[in-house]
N, C-alpha and C positions, 0 to 999 in steps of 0.2 A: 642730412642734416643740413639746415639751413641758417645762414648768417650767425654762426657761432664762432667763437675764437678758434683759431688754426690749431693752437696747442691743445685745446679740449677736444677737438675732432680727431686730431692725432692720437690721443690717449684712448679714446673710445674705439677707434679702428684697431688700435693694438690689443685691446682686451676682448673684443669680439671675435667669433670664429665665422662669422657671415660678413659678406661684403658691405661697405657703408659707401653711401653716395652723397655727394656734398654739393651744395650751390652757396657759394660764400662761406665755405667752412675750411678753406685751405686746401693745399696739394697732397695731404697725405691720407686723404679719404681713398677708398678702393677706385672709385669712379667720380665723375663730373657729370653735372646735368646743367645745361643753361637753356633757356626758353629760346626757340627760334628767332622771335622778333627781338630778342636781346642781342643774340649773335649776329644778326643782320642790321642792328642799330636803328630799327624802326619802332622805338619805344617812345611813348608819349610822356611828355613831362620830365622830371628829374629820374635819372637813372640810378639804380642800386649800385653800391661800392663794388660789388661782385660781378658787374657787367663789363664785358669788353666788346667793343664794335668791330668784329671780324671782317665785316664788309668793306671797312675803310681800306682804300688801296687795292681792292679786288675789282675784277670786272665782271663777275658772275656770283650768283648765289652759292653755285657748286663750289667754286674756289673759296668763298668764306667759310663754308662748311668744313670743307677738306683742311682748311688752316685751322680751325677750331679744333678738329680731331688730331691734327699733327701736333699742336701746342698742348693738348691735354695728354697725348702718348709720351711728349718728349719731356713733361714736367713743367714747360714754360708757363702754362697756365693751369690753375689761377696763381698769378705772382703776387707779392706782398702787397702791393696796391689794391689787390681784389680780395684780401681776407681781412679779418678782424683780430684785434689782439685782446688779450685778457686785462 
């Protein structure tokens, strides 16, 4: 699910018996996806609301990707500022 209100994505996830994958759909999806160039902060022009630059403050691509994985697993990403409301 992409760029939909977090509450809607949460309800869809609760009702389905299959995993849901979100990008800009809130933390209640079964999993998250973010395009690598967004994870690394190398996007041209305006960034989407659901993008977070995980390379910021990191010294390697490996560290940035590990941080992304850690934040998704812990529930820290996506945060409220990366999601849409109804």
